[in-house]
MIGUKOL-997997 format. One record per residue (C-alpha): residue in one letter; x, y, z. Coordinates in steps of 0.25 Angstrom, whole numbers, plus 5000, padded with zeros to 4 digits. Layout:
BEGIN
aXYZ ...
END
This chain:
BEGIN
x566844025277 x567943915279 x567343765278 x567143685290 x568243595282 x569243705282 x568843745296 x569043585301 x570343565293 x570843695301 x570443675316 x571343535313 x572443605314 x572143665328 x572343595341 x571243625356 x571943645368 x571443535376 x571743595391 x571543745395 x572843825398 x573243845411 x572343945417 x572844095417 x571844225422 x571344275409 x571544405413 x572944385411 x572644365396 x571344445392 x570344565396 x569244585391 x569344735383 x568044755385 x567744855396 x566544855404 x566144725399 x566344655412 x566144515404 x566144385412 x567344325403 x567544165399 x569044145392 x569244035384 x570744015380 x571143935371 x569843845371 x569743835386 x568943915397 x569843995406 x569543985421 x570344005435 x569443905443 x567943875438 x567743835423 x566343865426 x565643995433 x564143985439 x563844145442 x562944185452 x561844205443 x561744065437 x562844105425 x563743985421 x564944015413 x566343955409 x566943825404 x565843735395 x566643605397 x566543625413 x565143665411 x564843545403 x565343455418 x564743555427 x563243605420 x562943515408 x561543535409 x561843675406 x562643655394 x562143545387 x561043605384 x561543715376 x562743615370 x562943565358 x561643615352 x562043645337 x561343555328 x561843485316 x561543605306 x562443675314 x563643575317 x564743585310 x566243515311 x566743625320 x565543635328 x565643485329 x567243495333 x566743605343 x566043505349 x566743385350 x568043465355 x567743585362 x568643595374 x567743705382 x566943825382 x566143925389 x564843895395 x563943995398 x562643995406 x561644085408 x560244045418 x558844095415 x558444235419 x559844265420 x560344405412 x562044405412 x562544555414 x563944525411 x564544465398 x565244325396 x566444345388 x567144215381 x568344245377 x568944135367 x570744165367 x571644085362 x572844075367 x573843975359 x575243965350 x574543825345 x573343825334 x572343805343 x570943745341 x569743795353 x568443745353 x567643785362 x566143765364 x565343885373 x563943865377 x562843975381 x561743955388 x560844085390 x559644045399 x558044115399 x557944255398 x559544255400 x560544355394 x562044345391 x562944415385 x564344345380 x565444385372 x566444295364 x567744345361 x569044255352 x570244315354 x571644255356 x572844275364 x574044195358 x573744085347 x574044015334 x573143985325 x571843955332 x570743885327 x569243905337 x568143825335 x566943885347 x565543845348 x564543925356 x563143885358 x562243965363 x560743935370 x559944075373 x558744025381 x557244105382 x557244255381 x558844265382 x559844335377 x561444315372 x562244435367 x563344375363 x564744435356 x565844365349 x567144425344 x568344355337 x569644415337 x570744305331 x571944285323 x572144255309 x572444115312 x571244105320 x569944015317 x568644035323 x567243975322 x566344005330 x565043915332 x563943995338 x562643915341 x561343985347 x560143925351 x559044035355 x557544005363 x556444095363 x556644255364 x558244235364 x559044335359 x560644285354 x561444415349 x562844395345 x563944505339 x564944425333 x566144515330 x567444455323 x568544575323 x569744465320 x569744325313 x570544225304 x569444145303 x568244165310 x566744085306 x565744115318 x564544025317 x563144075325 x561943995324 x560744045332 x559443945331 x558344035335 x557343915342 x556344005349 x555344115346 x555844255348 x557144215349 x558344335345 x559744325337 x560444435333 x561844415326 x562944525326 x564344485317 x565644585313 x566744535307 x568144625303 x569144535297 x570344575287 x571444515281 x571244365278 x570044345292 x568944275290 x567544275296 x566244205294 x564944215300 x563844115298 x562444145305 x561344035306 x560044095312 x558943975314 x557644055317 x557043925323 x555743985329 x554744105327 x555044235331 x556444265331 x557344345325 x558844355321 x559644445314 x561044455310 x562144545309 x563544535303 x564544645297 x566044635289 x567044725287 x568344645279 x569644675274 x570744605266 x570544485263 x569544435275 x568244345273 x567044345279 x565744265280 x564344295283 x563244195284 x562044215288 x560944115288 x559544125295 x558644015295 x557044025299 x556443905301 x554943865298 x554343885311 x555244035315 x554144125310 x554344275310 x555644245310 x556444385309 x557844365304 x558944465298 x560444455295 x561444545289 x562844535285 x563644675281 x565244665275 x566344775273 x567344745263 x568644815263 x569344735253 x569044665240 x569744535245 x568944535257 x567544435257 x566244405263 x565444295262 x563844345267 x562744245266 x561444285273 x560444195272 x559144165275 x558144025276 x556844045281 x555943925283 x554744035288 x553844135283 x553544235293 x554844315293 x555744425293 x557244395288 x558144485281 x559644445277 x560744545269 x562244555268 x563144655263 x564644655257 x565244805253 x565944925257 x565945045266 x564645125262 x564945245252 x564045325254 x564045315270 x565645355269 x565245475259 x564345515272 x565245505283 x566445565274 x565545675269 x565345705285 x566845745285 x567345605290 x568645555282 x568345445272 x569145335282 x568545385294 x567145365287 x567745205283 x568045185298 x566745255303 x565945155292 x566645035295 x566545045311 x565045075309 x564744955299 x565544855310 x565144905323 x563744885321 x563644735326 x564544805338 x563244895342 x562444765345 x563344705355 x562644735369 x563844755378 x564044885378 x565544875382 x565744765372 x565044855361 x565844955364 x567344885362 x566744805350 x566544945342 x567844995347 x568444875339 x567644875328 x568345025326 x569645015330 x569744885320 x569144975310 x570045065313 x571344955312 x571845005326 x571544845333 x572644735336 x572044615341 x572344635355 x571144745356 x570244725344 x569444625351 x568744615367 x570244555372 x571444615376 x572344495374 x573744485375 x574844435365 x574144445353 x574944515341 x574344625333 x573244595324 x572844725316 x571544735310 x571444855301 x570244885290 x571244935280 x570545065276 x571245095264 x570344995258 x568945055262 
END
């Protein structure tokens, strides 16, 4: 992982865009390729919320969504309880920089007892020839007995090197559910730091799926606080990196209350000289009796130069708990490969099947059928070396240069 000093030194070379671009219809440069998903899109271009007339929309069911900057002016009583709830232990130089300098972001408020049928989709795009710094802050509030599905995509239309320092704060009330999906598809010169802070009340559910398809350097930090009894968090991740790309995932789950559950499953495939890191930390507080917590990290390295640093870690101060952790780093299973070949499947096809089965497990936990099918197709095509930057993510963007991710099968 890059140190914060290195990150801050890198950040100093970039500049923020101080005003939004002139309005253009999003349809002119962006189209979601997930058919039949029907998401409500919340686009951000170069750090600013894209809108025609109204910066903040109130829907018939009482849901509010749009610019965080505008929400702070129009409905601060809804924003403030969920903003800047980061504890001193969770803060670092990058989160402090974001808090002091963020220019805009997305605010979503779901009232009590509202089930949002249509997913919301935050699409963060970069379209600049400058070395751009983007510092967005997103605030998501899900009321009691409410449900929401949220998709967050990071991509580019055209860009030089850029640095994204994003903070997302999520509050999930009693008996509420949030399904959160994060996809990342960035250029080799990009730096993406994404900090997600989740606070959960009793009987709430938070499920996240974070999938990295391309990266320069990506660091995903997820902090989950299970503050009240019977809260549950299920965290899934997948990273496919090659060349000199690097992807780090840092997960911290605090079991503060009794009878809570957490589950972590992160998987990675690394080729060439790629690097990855998984740092999973589960802390069980003294009063958090009857905790159930599990974390697993599994990796496949395709070359001797690819490397992964994996550190699952349990910190337990209660005595009535069920906790486990584990990590694996290795090659494809020779016995499984032999089994497939003995049934008439060629070696290359057998290797592809094993790699797809390994990676696709994370996609199977996606709760939106159209999105799950699309992600599975993307994983399969990527392992076949067929994807370009224009079509390997959820987006179809104009003016992309071709960037192919082939996993070299000769090294398998």
